[in-house]
Each structure stands twice: as structure tokens, then as C-alpha cells.
C-alpha positions in Angstrom: 240.5 98.1 110.7 237.5 100.4 109.1 234.7 99.0 111.7 236.9 99.9 114.5 237.6 103.6 112.5 233.6 103.8 112.1 233.2 102.7 115.7 236.0 105.7 117.1 234.3 108.0 115.0 231.0 107.0 116.4 232.3 107.7 120.1 233.8 111.2 119.1 229.6 112.1 118.7 228.6 111.2 121.8 230.0 114.3 123.8 229.1 116.5 120.7 225.4 115.4 121.0 226.0 115.9 125.2 226.6 119.2 124.1 224.6 120.2 121.7 221.7 118.9 123.6 223.1 121.0 126.9 223.1 124.4 124.7 219.6 123.5 122.5 217.7 122.4 126.1 217.0 126.0 127.0 215.8 127.0 123.8 213.4 124.1 123.3 212.1 124.9 127.0 211.4 128.6 125.7 209.3 127.2 122.6 207.6 124.7 124.2 206.7 127.1 127.4 205.4 129.7 124.7 202.4 127.5 124.3 201.7 127.1 127.9 199.8 129.2 130.3 201.7 131.1 133.1 201.0 128.8 135.7 201.7 125.4 133.7 205.2 127.1 132.7 206.5 126.5 136.1 204.6 123.8 137.2 207.7 121.4 136.8 210.6 123.5 137.4 210.9 122.8 141.2 212.1 119.9 141.5 212.9 119.9 137.8 211.3 117.5 135.9 211.3 116.6 131.8 207.3 117.5 132.1 208.7 121.1 131.9 209.6 120.7 128.1 206.1 118.8 127.2 203.2 120.9 126.3 200.3 120.4 129.0 197.6 121.7 126.2 198.4 123.7 122.9 197.5 127.2 122.8 198.2 130.4 120.8 197.1 132.7 123.4 200.5 134.1 124.6 200.9 134.6 120.2 197.1 136.1 120.2 198.1 138.7 122.8 201.5 140.1 121.1 200.1 140.4 118.0 196.9 141.7 118.6 197.2 143.4 122.0 200.7 144.4 122.4 201.2 144.9 118.6 204.3 143.1 118.2 203.7 142.6 114.1 205.0 146.6 114.6 207.9 146.2 116.2 208.2 143.0 114.1 208.3 145.2 110.8 210.4 147.7 112.1 212.7 145.3 112.7 212.6 143.5 109.1 212.4 147.0 107.8 215.7 148.5 109.7 217.7 145.5 108.9 217.2 144.7 105.3 217.7 148.4 104.8 221.1 148.3 106.9 221.7 145.2 105.4 221.6 146.4 101.6 223.1 149.6 102.1 226.0 148.1 104.3 226.7 145.6 101.5 227.3 148.3 98.5 229.1 150.8 101.1 231.4 148.3 102.9 232.3 146.7 99.6 233.3 149.9 97.8 235.1 151.1 100.8 236.8 147.5 100.4 237.3 148.1 96.6 239.4 151.1 97.3 241.4 149.8 99.8 242.3 146.7 97.5 242.3 148.3 93.8 244.0 152.0 94.8 247.2 152.8 95.8 247.2 156.2 97.6 249.0 157.9 100.6 248.1 156.7 103.8 246.4 154.0 102.9 247.6 151.6 105.5 246.9 154.0 108.1 243.2 154.5 107.0 242.8 150.7 107.4 243.9 150.5 110.5 241.6 152.9 111.7 238.7 150.8 109.6 240.0 147.7 111.6 239.9 150.2 115.2 236.4 150.7 114.8 234.7 147.0 115.2 237.4 146.8 118.3 235.4 149.4 120.2 232.4 148.8 122.5 229.4 149.9 121.1 228.7 151.4 124.9 232.0 153.7 124.3 230.3 155.3 121.6 226.5 155.5 122.3 226.5 159.4 123.5 228.5 160.9 120.8 226.8 159.0 118.4 223.4 160.3 120.1 225.1 164.1 119.7 225.5 163.5 116.3 222.2 162.1 115.3 220.1 164.8 117.1 221.8 167.4 115.7 220.9 165.8 111.9 217.2 165.9 113.5 216.9 162.5 113.3 216.3 161.3 116.3 212.8 159.2 116.5 213.1 158.1 112.9 214.4 155.8 110.9 217.4 157.1 109.1 218.8 156.7 113.3 218.4 153.3 113.7 219.3 152.7 109.5 222.2 155.0 109.0 224.7 154.2 112.0 224.3 150.4 110.9 225.7 150.5 107.8 229.1 151.0 107.9 231.0 148.0 109.5 234.7 147.6 110.0 234.6 144.0 110.0 232.7 143.5 107.0 235.1 145.8 105.5 238.0 144.0 106.3 236.4 140.7 105.0 235.7 142.5 101.7 239.5 143.7 101.2 240.9 140.5 102.4 238.7 138.4 99.6 239.1 141.4 96.8 242.8 140.9 97.2 243.1 137.6 96.5 241.6 138.2 93.0 244.6 138.7 90.1 245.3 142.6 89.7 245.8 141.1 85.7 241.9 141.2 85.7 241.7 145.0 86.5 244.3 145.5 83.7 243.0 143.3 81.4 239.1 145.2 82.0 241.3 148.6 81.5 242.5 147.8 78.4 239.4 147.1 77.0 238.2 150.7 78.2 236.5 149.6 81.4 235.5 151.8 83.8 236.2 151.5 87.9 232.6 151.2 88.4 232.2 148.4 85.6 235.4 146.5 87.3 234.0 146.7 90.7 230.3 145.6 89.7 230.9 143.0 86.8 234.1 141.3 88.2 234.5 142.0 91.7 231.4 141.8 93.2 230.2 138.7 90.9 233.4 137.1 92.0 232.4 137.9 95.9 229.1 135.9 96.8 230.7 133.9 99.8 231.3 137.1 101.1 228.7 139.0 100.2 226.4 135.9 102.0 229.0 136.4 105.2 229.2 140.6 105.5 225.2 140.1 105.0 224.5 137.8 108.2 227.1 139.9 109.9 224.9 142.9 109.1 221.2 141.1 109.3 222.4 139.4 113.2 223.9 142.4 114.3 220.9 145.1 113.7 218.2 142.0 114.5 219.9 142.0 118.0 220.5 145.4 118.2 218.9 146.6 121.7 221.0 149.6 123.2 220.8 152.1 120.5 217.4 151.3 119.2 216.1 151.9 123.1 218.1 155.2 123.0 217.6 156.6 119.5 213.9 155.5 118.7 211.2 156.4 121.3 208.3 156.4 119.9 205.7 152.9 120.2 206.1 153.1 116.6 209.5 152.8 115.7 210.2 149.8 118.5 212.6 147.0 117.2 211.7 143.6 118.0 213.9 143.9 121.1 213.0 146.4 122.5 209.8 145.6 122.4 210.4 142.4 123.9 212.4 144.2 127.1 208.6 146.2 127.5 206.8 142.8 128.4 208.8 143.0 131.9 206.1 145.1 133.6 206.2 147.1 137.0 204.0 144.3 138.5 204.3 141.4 136.7 206.4 139.5 133.9 204.4 138.2 131.2 206.5 134.8 130.9 204.4 133.3 128.7 204.5 136.7 125.9 207.9 137.0 126.4 208.8 133.3 125.1 206.3 133.3 122.7 208.1 136.7 121.5 211.8 135.6 122.0 210.9 132.5 120.1 210.3 134.3 117.0 213.1 136.5 117.3 215.3 133.7 117.6 213.4 131.0 114.5 213.8 134.0 112.2 217.1 134.4 112.0 218.1 130.8 112.2 215.8 129.9 109.3 218.1 132.5 107.6 221.2 131.8 108.7 221.2 127.8 108.3 220.4 127.3 104.9 223.2 130.0 104.3 226.0 128.4 106.7 228.2 126.8 103.8 229.0 130.1 102.1 228.9 132.0 105.4 232.3 129.9 106.4 233.8 130.0 103.2 233.4 133.9 103.2 235.0 133.9 106.6 237.4 131.5 105.8 238.9 134.0 103.1 238.3 132.0 100.2 238.9 132.9 97.0 240.5 133.5 93.3 244.7 133.2 94.1 246.7 134.7 91.1 
């Protein structure tokens, strides 16, 4: 009976492996193609052959070109700087906002929270122009401020923090207030110290959203020294040719960095999204 169950369980993995291969194969092809020349990339595509995912001769010419000729390192630095700055600011301000919704009772609280929920349901393209007008009035166009500040507030992160904070027993607040603790102490040492899964989940959401951002950086930062990684990749598509090997090299770096960050934190991310926490 036990062996039969193991056999049935093994059969379930077959379609999962096939589906995983279908989704992973394009990325494997991109990574392998980043080590090839333009001619080698398309040598075995028509008709398709598995040789297309095996490198002829591994070379790093595409990586050399994007870093030393295309100045891709500047775009990589900008993406890291903007993303990490938005992440740190987002964790602080979104958690503070969520703490206010969870710990305090005030008139119009539910209406304000509904407005927060609406913010992450609106497509960014519909607010890009008004946001541009606001940023331009502040003289932030073509500065790091234009890339970082609009990415700090995130309605989904506020929602996650609030739902987690509501699960923390109210008795904790009452006990701290009796002992003379201020609201900042309660927020930092009680609520935030218990919210590690949500902090990781919200941090990953902000990181991925900002790392993959293209439209807003393209609008707000025109200078070559402020280009982020996604905008820099788009520049490889020239008027008379498409630099496929360089595009694939840049895409490989762009994808592997968030994958290397998300995979080790996947367990905490799932816990934060599913809303686990203390229950009173």
C-alpha cells in the first residue's frame, strides 16, 4: 500500500517536471545564447535543434561589450541604488502607515484604507502623466528622487502589514502602555520585531516591482547616467540592427539577480503572503 502511494506520488511529478521545463527552457536558451556570437545563436533554430541550447565555444564577448563599451555597469548600479533605497523607505513608511490603521481608531479609518486598496488596483499607465506633472513641479525630473520617491508608497505592502498587525494581540499594546512605553517603542520593538515574514514579503514585492520597472524610469530619467537596467537593455535595440548576444547577456544578469535573492527567501515570502502570525 505504501509503495503504491509512492508510485502514484511519483507519477504526479511527471507533468510538473514537464511544465517546469516548458517555462524554464526559454531562460536556458537565453543564458546559453549569451555566450555565443550572433551567427551561432540562430544556427540551429530553423529547424529547431537541441544544439541551440549547447554553446559552441563559450566566450564572454557579449559581457565584455555591455560592461566596457555599453557602460552597463552604471545601469546596474543605478538599479541597485534605486531599488534598495525604495525598499528601505517603503518598509519604513508602509509599515508605519499600516501600524496607524491597525493600532488606532479614528474617524474615516475604513474609508482611507479602502482608498489605499484602490491604489494598487489602478494601472500605472493611467497615473504616469499626472505623476510626471507632480515630479516636474518639484524639479525632480532626471534625478534619483524621481525614481525613488514614487516607488516608496505601496498599497499592497500596507495591506500585508495591516493584516499581520491585526493578528497581534491588543494586550501587547495595553501592557506596553502600562509600563510607560511610547508608540514608537511599541511600533519598533513589538510590532516590527514580530513581523519578519511580512517584512521579507513586502521587501521582495518592492524589490521586484522596482527592479522590473521600465515605463516610469524611461519617462522620469533621461540622462544616460541615470538609466536603470531595463531601460539600458531596451537601448540595445538599435535602428539598423538588434544586438541579440548583448541583449541576452544583459537579460541573464537582469533575471539571475532577483532569482538569487528570491529563492533563499521563498519560505518567508509565502508565510508573509498567506498572513501567518500571532493570534490572540
